[in-house]
MMTF fields as JSON, N, C-alpha, C and O atoms, coordinates in Angstrom:
{
  "mmtfVersion": "1.0.0",
  "mmtfProducer": "UNKNOWN",
  "numBonds": 343,
  "numAtoms": 344,
  "numGroups": 86,
  "numChains": 1,
  "numModels": 1,
  "chainsPerModel": [1],
  "groupsPerChain": [86],
  "chainIdList": ["A"],
  "bondAtomList": [4, 2, 8, 6, 12, 10, 16, 14, 20, 18, 24, 22, 28, 26, 32, 30, 36, 34, 40, 38, 44, 42, 48, 46, 52, 50, 56, 54, 60, 58, 64, 62, 68, 66, 72, 70, 76, 74, 80, 78, 84, 82, 88, 86, 92, 90, 96, 94, 100, 98, 104, 102, 108, 106, 112, 110, 116, 114, 120, 118, 124, 122, 128, 126, 132, 130, 136, 134, 140, 138, 144, 142, 148, 146, 152, 150, 156, 154, 160, 158, 164, 162, 168, 166, 172, 170, 176, 174, 180, 178, 184, 182, 188, 186, 192, 190, 196, 194, 200, 198, 204, 202, 208, 206, 212, 210, 216, 214, 220, 218, 224, 222, 228, 226, 232, 230, 236, 234, 240, 238, 244, 242, 248, 246, 252, 250, 256, 254, 260, 258, 264, 262, 268, 266, 272, 270, 276, 274, 280, 278, 284, 282, 288, 286, 292, 290, 296, 294, 300, 298, 304, 302, 308, 306, 312, 310, 316, 314, 320, 318, 324, 322, 328, 326, 332, 330, 336, 334, 340, 338],
  "bondOrderList": [1, 1, 1, 1, 1, 1, 1, 1, 1, 1, 1, 1, 1, 1, 1, 1, 1, 1, 1, 1, 1, 1, 1, 1, 1, 1, 1, 1, 1, 1, 1, 1, 1, 1, 1, 1, 1, 1, 1, 1, 1, 1, 1, 1, 1, 1, 1, 1, 1, 1, 1, 1, 1, 1, 1, 1, 1, 1, 1, 1, 1, 1, 1, 1, 1, 1, 1, 1, 1, 1, 1, 1, 1, 1, 1, 1, 1, 1, 1, 1, 1, 1, 1, 1, 1],
  "groupList": [{"groupName": "MET", "atomNameList": ["N", "CA", "C", "O"], "elementList": ["N", "C", "C", "O"], "formalChargeList": [0, 0, 0, 0], "bondAtomList": [1, 0, 2, 1, 3, 2], "bondOrderList": [1, 1, 2], "singleLetterCode": "M", "chemCompType": "L-PEPTIDE LINKING"}, {"groupName": "ARG", "atomNameList": ["N", "CA", "C", "O"], "elementList": ["N", "C", "C", "O"], "formalChargeList": [0, 0, 0, 0], "bondAtomList": [1, 0, 2, 1, 3, 2], "bondOrderList": [1, 1, 2], "singleLetterCode": "R", "chemCompType": "L-PEPTIDE LINKING"}, {"groupName": "GLU", "atomNameList": ["N", "CA", "C", "O"], "elementList": ["N", "C", "C", "O"], "formalChargeList": [0, 0, 0, 0], "bondAtomList": [1, 0, 2, 1, 3, 2], "bondOrderList": [1, 1, 2], "singleLetterCode": "E", "chemCompType": "L-PEPTIDE LINKING"}, {"groupName": "SER", "atomNameList": ["N", "CA", "C", "O"], "elementList": ["N", "C", "C", "O"], "formalChargeList": [0, 0, 0, 0], "bondAtomList": [1, 0, 2, 1, 3, 2], "bondOrderList": [1, 1, 2], "singleLetterCode": "S", "chemCompType": "L-PEPTIDE LINKING"}, {"groupName": "VAL", "atomNameList": ["N", "CA", "C", "O"], "elementList": ["N", "C", "C", "O"], "formalChargeList": [0, 0, 0, 0], "bondAtomList": [1, 0, 2, 1, 3, 2], "bondOrderList": [1, 1, 2], "singleLetterCode": "V", "chemCompType": "L-PEPTIDE LINKING"}, {"groupName": "ASN", "atomNameList": ["N", "CA", "C", "O"], "elementList": ["N", "C", "C", "O"], "formalChargeList": [0, 0, 0, 0], "bondAtomList": [1, 0, 2, 1, 3, 2], "bondOrderList": [1, 1, 2], "singleLetterCode": "N", "chemCompType": "L-PEPTIDE LINKING"}, {"groupName": "TRP", "atomNameList": ["N", "CA", "C", "O"], "elementList": ["N", "C", "C", "O"], "formalChargeList": [0, 0, 0, 0], "bondAtomList": [1, 0, 2, 1, 3, 2], "bondOrderList": [1, 1, 2], "singleLetterCode": "W", "chemCompType": "L-PEPTIDE LINKING"}, {"groupName": "ALA", "atomNameList": ["N", "CA", "C", "O"], "elementList": ["N", "C", "C", "O"], "formalChargeList": [0, 0, 0, 0], "bondAtomList": [1, 0, 2, 1, 3, 2], "bondOrderList": [1, 1, 2], "singleLetterCode": "A", "chemCompType": "L-PEPTIDE LINKING"}, {"groupName": "GLN", "atomNameList": ["N", "CA", "C", "O"], "elementList": ["N", "C", "C", "O"], "formalChargeList": [0, 0, 0, 0], "bondAtomList": [1, 0, 2, 1, 3, 2], "bondOrderList": [1, 1, 2], "singleLetterCode": "Q", "chemCompType": "L-PEPTIDE LINKING"}, {"groupName": "PRO", "atomNameList": ["N", "CA", "C", "O"], "elementList": ["N", "C", "C", "O"], "formalChargeList": [0, 0, 0, 0], "bondAtomList": [1, 0, 2, 1, 3, 2], "bondOrderList": [1, 1, 2], "singleLetterCode": "P", "chemCompType": "L-PEPTIDE LINKING"}, {"groupName": "TYR", "atomNameList": ["N", "CA", "C", "O"], "elementList": ["N", "C", "C", "O"], "formalChargeList": [0, 0, 0, 0], "bondAtomList": [1, 0, 2, 1, 3, 2], "bondOrderList": [1, 1, 2], "singleLetterCode": "Y", "chemCompType": "L-PEPTIDE LINKING"}, {"groupName": "PHE", "atomNameList": ["N", "CA", "C", "O"], "elementList": ["N", "C", "C", "O"], "formalChargeList": [0, 0, 0, 0], "bondAtomList": [1, 0, 2, 1, 3, 2], "bondOrderList": [1, 1, 2], "singleLetterCode": "F", "chemCompType": "L-PEPTIDE LINKING"}, {"groupName": "LEU", "atomNameList": ["N", "CA", "C", "O"], "elementList": ["N", "C", "C", "O"], "formalChargeList": [0, 0, 0, 0], "bondAtomList": [1, 0, 2, 1, 3, 2], "bondOrderList": [1, 1, 2], "singleLetterCode": "L", "chemCompType": "L-PEPTIDE LINKING"}, {"groupName": "ASP", "atomNameList": ["N", "CA", "C", "O"], "elementList": ["N", "C", "C", "O"], "formalChargeList": [0, 0, 0, 0], "bondAtomList": [1, 0, 2, 1, 3, 2], "bondOrderList": [1, 1, 2], "singleLetterCode": "D", "chemCompType": "L-PEPTIDE LINKING"}, {"groupName": "LYS", "atomNameList": ["N", "CA", "C", "O"], "elementList": ["N", "C", "C", "O"], "formalChargeList": [0, 0, 0, 0], "bondAtomList": [1, 0, 2, 1, 3, 2], "bondOrderList": [1, 1, 2], "singleLetterCode": "K", "chemCompType": "L-PEPTIDE LINKING"}, {"groupName": "THR", "atomNameList": ["N", "CA", "C", "O"], "elementList": ["N", "C", "C", "O"], "formalChargeList": [0, 0, 0, 0], "bondAtomList": [1, 0, 2, 1, 3, 2], "bondOrderList": [1, 1, 2], "singleLetterCode": "T", "chemCompType": "L-PEPTIDE LINKING"}, {"groupName": "ILE", "atomNameList": ["N", "CA", "C", "O"], "elementList": ["N", "C", "C", "O"], "formalChargeList": [0, 0, 0, 0], "bondAtomList": [1, 0, 2, 1, 3, 2], "bondOrderList": [1, 1, 2], "singleLetterCode": "I", "chemCompType": "L-PEPTIDE LINKING"}, {"groupName": "GLY", "atomNameList": ["N", "CA", "C", "O"], "elementList": ["N", "C", "C", "O"], "formalChargeList": [0, 0, 0, 0], "bondAtomList": [1, 0, 2, 1, 3, 2], "bondOrderList": [1, 1, 2], "singleLetterCode": "G", "chemCompType": "PEPTIDE LINKING"}, {"groupName": "HIS", "atomNameList": ["N", "CA", "C", "O"], "elementList": ["N", "C", "C", "O"], "formalChargeList": [0, 0, 0, 0], "bondAtomList": [1, 0, 2, 1, 3, 2], "bondOrderList": [1, 1, 2], "singleLetterCode": "H", "chemCompType": "L-PEPTIDE LINKING"}],
  "groupTypeList": [0, 1, 2, 3, 3, 4, 5, 6, 7, 8, 0, 9, 7, 3, 8, 10, 9, 11, 12, 0, 13, 14, 4, 9, 15, 5, 1, 14, 6, 14, 14, 2, 1, 16, 10, 8, 13, 1, 14, 15, 17, 5, 11, 10, 18, 14, 13, 17, 12, 18, 17, 2, 16, 2, 7, 10, 13, 1, 1, 17, 14, 18, 16, 17, 4, 12, 15, 7, 2, 17, 13, 14, 18, 9, 16, 14, 17, 7, 4, 3, 1, 1, 1, 16, 9, 4],
  "groupIdList": [1, 2, 3, 4, 5, 6, 7, 8, 9, 10, 11, 12, 13, 14, 15, 16, 17, 18, 19, 20, 21, 22, 23, 24, 25, 26, 27, 28, 29, 30, 31, 32, 33, 34, 35, 36, 37, 38, 39, 40, 41, 42, 43, 44, 45, 46, 47, 48, 49, 50, 51, 52, 53, 54, 55, 56, 57, 58, 59, 60, 61, 62, 63, 64, 65, 66, 67, 68, 69, 70, 71, 72, 73, 74, 75, 76, 77, 78, 79, 80, 81, 82, 83, 84, 85, 86],
  "secStructList": [7, 7, 7, 7, 7, 1, 7, 4, 4, 4, 1, 7, 4, 4, 4, 7, 4, 4, 4, 6, 6, 1, 3, 3, 3, 3, 3, 3, 3, 6, 6, 3, 3, 3, 3, 3, 7, 6, 6, 6, 7, 7, 3, 3, 3, 3, 3, 6, 6, 6, 6, 3, 3, 3, 3, 3, 7, 6, 6, 1, 5, 3, 3, 3, 3, 3, 7, 6, 6, 1, 7, 5, 7, 1, 1, 7, 7, 7, 7, 6, 6, 7, 5, 7, 7, 7],
  "xCoordList": [182.599, 182.301, 180.836, 179.969, 180.566, 179.204, 178.597, 179.268, 177.327, 176.605, 176.112, 175.59, 176.276, 175.899, 174.818, 174.898, 173.801, 172.735, 173.014, 172.234, 174.103, 174.469, 175.19, 176.03, 174.864, 175.584, 176.809, 176.737, 177.923, 179.13, 179.723, 180.42, 179.478, 180.038, 179.529, 180.211, 178.343, 177.776, 178.101, 177.817, 178.683, 179.022, 180.413, 181.293, 180.628, 181.989, 182.882, 182.419, 184.154, 185.093, 185.165, 185.421, 184.947, 185.021, 183.955, 184.067, 182.929, 181.878, 182.068, 181.259, 183.114, 183.402, 183.835, 184.734, 183.229, 183.595, 185.089, 185.67, 185.714, 187.129, 188.02, 189.051, 187.645, 188.495, 188.292, 189.048, 187.295, 186.983, 188.119, 188.277, 188.905, 190.01, 191.349, 192.39, 191.329, 192.547, 192.717, 191.748, 193.941, 194.244, 194.219, 194.954, 193.378, 193.38, 194.683, 195.148, 195.26, 196.475, 196.093, 194.92, 197.077, 196.843, 196.87, 196.623, 197.165, 197.28, 195.942, 195.071, 195.807, 194.616, 195.054, 196.116, 194.217, 194.433, 193.108, 192.113, 193.095, 191.873, 190.734, 189.619, 191.028, 190.085, 189.615, 188.723, 190.187, 189.804, 190.927, 192.1, 190.561, 191.519, 192.214, 191.587, 193.517, 194.285, 194.366, 194.66, 194.104, 194.145, 195.333, 195.765, 195.864, 196.988, 196.683, 196.094, 197.097, 197.03, 198.352, 199.402, 198.316, 199.544, 200.274, 201.487, 199.561, 200.21, 201.044, 202.19, 200.471, 201.152, 201.862, 202.798, 201.426, 201.981, 201.315, 201.655, 200.367, 199.683, 198.784, 198.306, 198.566, 197.72, 196.47, 196.489, 195.381, 194.108, 193.403, 193.505, 192.688, 191.798, 190.584, 190.615, 189.528, 188.265, 188.366, 188.91, 187.846, 187.65, 186.254, 185.253, 186.193, 184.924, 183.957, 182.746, 184.453, 183.587, 182.897, 181.696, 183.641, 183.108, 182.739, 182.089, 183.141, 182.826, 183.651, 183.193, 184.857, 185.754, 186.928, 187.044, 187.789, 188.98, 190.205, 190.386, 191.042, 192.316, 193.352, 193.431, 194.14, 195.124, 196.538, 196.809, 197.441, 198.838, 199.73, 199.346, 200.922, 201.848, 202.473, 202.156, 203.346, 203.913, 204.813, 205.149, 205.204, 206.011, 205.171, 205.703, 203.855, 202.953, 202.638, 201.998, 203.072, 202.804, 201.428, 201.085, 200.651, 199.292, 199.34, 200.069, 198.544, 198.538, 197.177, 197.031, 196.173, 194.88, 193.702, 193.847, 192.515, 191.252, 190.441, 190.383, 189.817, 189.0, 187.578, 187.339, 186.646, 185.281, 185.249, 186.215, 184.156, 184.032, 184.121, 184.516, 183.754, 183.828, 185.229, 185.498, 186.13, 187.504, 187.809, 188.922, 186.844, 187.088, 187.835, 187.664, 188.655, 189.36, 188.339, 187.402, 188.528, 187.599, 187.701, 188.809, 186.572, 186.603, 187.185, 187.608, 187.218, 187.688, 188.945, 189.909, 188.931, 190.026, 191.218, 191.072, 192.397, 193.629, 194.546, 194.107, 195.807, 196.797, 197.111, 197.144, 197.34, 197.774, 199.248, 199.588, 200.119, 201.554, 202.161, 203.117, 201.65, 202.248, 201.578, 201.988, 200.58, 199.868, 200.597, 200.941, 200.823, 201.503, 200.889, 200.291, 201.044, 200.692, 201.947, 202.793, 202.082, 203.259, 203.112, 202.089, 204.124, 204.085, 205.298, 205.44],
  "yCoordList": [-37.43, -36.383, -35.999, -36.863, -34.719, -34.222, -34.249, -33.943, -34.616, -34.559, -33.138, -32.523, -32.617, -31.243, -31.199, -31.901, -30.371, -30.222, -29.045, -28.79, -28.334, -27.185, -27.672, -28.568, -27.084, -27.398, -26.492, -25.381, -26.964, -26.15, -25.804, -24.795, -26.59, -26.304, -24.974, -24.339, -24.544, -23.291, -22.096, -20.957, -22.338, -21.265, -20.724, -21.487, -19.422, -18.899, -19.408, -19.627, -19.591, -20.122, -19.241, -19.74, -17.953, -17.039, -17.338, -16.873, -18.103, -18.464, -19.858, -20.292, -20.558, -21.867, -21.66, -20.859, -22.353, -22.168, -22.339, -21.575, -23.327, -23.596, -22.47, -22.181, -21.831, -20.812, -19.412, -18.497, -19.236, -17.892, -17.267, -16.046, -18.074, -17.504, -17.592, -17.264, -18.028, -18.098, -16.788, -16.063, -16.491, -15.238, -15.465, -16.315, -14.713, -14.864, -14.306, -13.245, -15.016, -14.552, -13.935, -13.923, -13.43, -12.893, -13.989, -13.723, -15.204, -16.318, -17.002, -17.003, -17.589, -18.384, -19.698, -19.785, -20.72, -22.022, -22.443, -22.586, -22.64, -22.995, -22.034, -22.456, -20.762, -19.659, -19.527, -18.727, -20.284, -20.215, -19.573, -19.898, -18.672, -17.987, -18.993, -19.92, -18.8, -19.632, -18.907, -17.712, -19.632, -19.091, -19.695, -20.805, -18.957, -19.463, -19.387, -18.423, -20.424, -20.45, -19.884, -20.494, -18.742, -18.071, -18.845, -18.699, -19.661, -20.428, -21.574, -21.766, -22.337, -23.517, -23.244, -23.959, -22.216, -21.931, -22.727, -22.563, -23.591, -24.407, -23.551, -22.491, -24.047, -23.367, -24.198, -25.425, -23.51, -24.174, -23.48, -22.264, -24.257, -23.662, -24.549, -25.749, -23.933, -24.641, -25.472, -25.016, -26.678, -27.495, -27.132, -27.575, -26.338, -25.819, -26.87, -26.654, -27.986, -29.039, -29.81, -30.071, -30.171, -31.013, -30.255, -30.819, -28.989, -28.222, -28.627, -28.512, -29.097, -29.517, -28.55, -27.643, -28.749, -27.919, -28.784, -29.82, -28.351, -29.02, -28.39, -27.165, -29.2, -28.713, -29.011, -30.077, -28.041, -28.145, -27.675, -26.803, -28.255, -27.793, -26.467, -25.954, -25.926, -24.604, -24.589, -23.52, -25.769, -25.866, -26.124, -26.201, -26.258, -26.451, -27.897, -28.17, -28.84, -30.261, -30.624, -30.248, -31.347, -31.727, -32.649, -33.64, -32.302, -33.115, -33.719, -34.46, -33.408, -34.043, -33.185, -32.089, -33.729, -33.076, -32.933, -33.847, -31.768, -31.486, -31.159, -30.761, -31.33, -30.877, -29.363, -28.784, -28.73, -27.279, -26.87, -25.747, -27.782, -27.505, -27.72, -27.348, -28.318, -28.538, -29.938, -30.204, -30.849, -32.245, -32.957, -32.632, -33.921, -34.719, -35.499, -36.078, -35.511, -36.234, -37.726, -38.249, -38.425, -39.829, -40.774, -41.877, -40.373, -41.272, -40.751, -41.493, -39.494, -38.924, -38.586, -38.139, -38.81, -38.51, -37.652, -37.013, -37.636, -36.844, -37.472, -38.693, -36.605, -37.037, -36.663, -35.48, -37.659, -37.43, -36.496, -35.785, -36.472, -35.631, -34.265, -33.468, -33.989, -32.71, -31.636, -31.833, -30.499, -29.366, -28.066, -28.017, -27.021, -25.681, -24.821, -25.06, -23.829, -22.946, -21.986, -21.316, -21.924, -21.005, -20.102, -19.264],
  "zCoordList": [121.248, 120.297, 120.412, 120.547, 120.359, 120.407, 119.012, 118.026, 118.939, 117.67, 117.476, 118.406, 116.272, 116.001, 114.941, 113.933, 115.167, 114.183, 113.25, 112.333, 113.467, 112.643, 111.394, 111.47, 110.242, 109.007, 108.942, 108.417, 109.47, 109.579, 108.226, 108.117, 107.197, 105.878, 105.332, 104.528, 105.755, 105.269, 106.163, 105.793, 107.317, 108.254, 107.946, 107.548, 108.12, 107.969, 109.103, 110.223, 108.798, 109.791, 111.03, 112.126, 110.876, 112.021, 113.074, 114.208, 112.721, 113.676, 114.268, 115.089, 113.868, 114.452, 115.903, 116.157, 116.853, 118.266, 118.531, 119.302, 117.905, 118.149, 117.634, 118.24, 116.534, 115.919, 116.498, 116.171, 117.343, 117.85, 118.656, 118.645, 119.349, 120.125, 119.394, 119.965, 118.149, 117.339, 116.57, 116.347, 116.173, 115.487, 113.975, 113.471, 113.237, 111.781, 111.201, 111.617, 110.25, 109.583, 108.238, 107.865, 107.524, 106.184, 105.13, 103.953, 105.533, 104.587, 104.376, 105.246, 103.179, 102.873, 102.243, 101.627, 102.408, 101.79, 101.189, 101.899, 99.882, 99.157, 99.501, 99.809, 99.445, 99.675, 101.12, 101.402, 102.028, 103.444, 104.261, 104.08, 105.145, 106.012, 106.922, 107.434, 107.116, 108.039, 109.378, 109.43, 110.454, 111.811, 112.543, 112.231, 113.525, 114.3, 115.786, 116.275, 116.484, 117.943, 118.446, 118.241, 119.093, 119.538, 120.633, 120.782, 121.398, 122.469, 121.909, 122.314, 120.979, 120.444, 119.128, 118.769, 118.404, 117.086, 115.981, 114.809, 116.337, 115.333, 114.446, 114.85, 113.214, 112.243, 111.981, 112.088, 111.635, 111.373, 110.216, 110.057, 109.41, 108.418, 108.239, 108.508, 107.783, 107.555, 106.283, 105.277, 106.33, 105.139, 104.64, 105.203, 103.598, 103.11, 102.612, 102.648, 102.154, 101.635, 102.756, 102.682, 103.782, 104.85, 106.122, 107.003, 106.236, 107.437, 108.639, 109.776, 108.4, 109.48, 109.547, 108.723, 110.527, 110.678, 110.432, 111.072, 109.501, 109.239, 110.159, 110.25, 110.836, 111.804, 111.317, 110.765, 111.533, 111.114, 112.254, 113.033, 112.349, 113.378, 112.939, 111.866, 113.756, 113.463, 112.23, 111.72, 111.75, 110.532, 109.288, 108.181, 109.469, 108.344, 108.021, 107.005, 108.859, 108.634, 109.188, 110.309, 108.405, 108.802, 110.018, 110.034, 111.042, 112.262, 112.567, 113.539, 111.74, 111.961, 111.565, 111.024, 111.857, 111.528, 112.808, 113.631, 112.961, 114.134, 113.704, 112.564, 114.618, 114.368, 114.58, 115.079, 114.208, 114.375, 115.843, 116.158, 116.735, 118.171, 118.728, 119.87, 117.94, 118.374, 118.845, 119.299, 118.748, 119.125, 118.004, 116.829, 118.37, 117.372, 116.55, 117.1, 115.227, 114.359, 114.66, 114.777, 114.79, 115.194, 114.151, 114.497, 112.891, 111.839, 111.153, 110.962, 110.788, 109.998, 110.873, 112.01, 110.32, 111.038, 110.199, 109.243, 110.551, 109.832, 108.479, 108.332, 107.498, 106.169, 106.076, 106.057, 106.019, 106.176, 105.134, 105.447, 103.929, 102.888, 102.742, 101.898, 103.531, 103.419, 104.22, 105.385, 103.57, 104.199, 103.704, 102.63, 104.494, 104.037, 104.127, 104.989, 103.256, 103.348, 104.528, 104.664, 105.368, 106.52, 106.526, 107.417]
}
């Protein structure tokens, strides 16, 4: 994982390197825009408190946490009961 000196929590999700090639949807989760990867169908949204990216499969099931650059978070993993409506 790369160390970042940027405070991602204060940056808009549209400027996150990982989300730049994702398609913004009309949906929001906790006031944050949900993005979709058209190749995999996975959904992503910014965690506004921590500046991370929450990742969900195409059915809305939580699959993990990513850094703003798209690397897998070294500590946090999937939360089995977390879902978003899709």
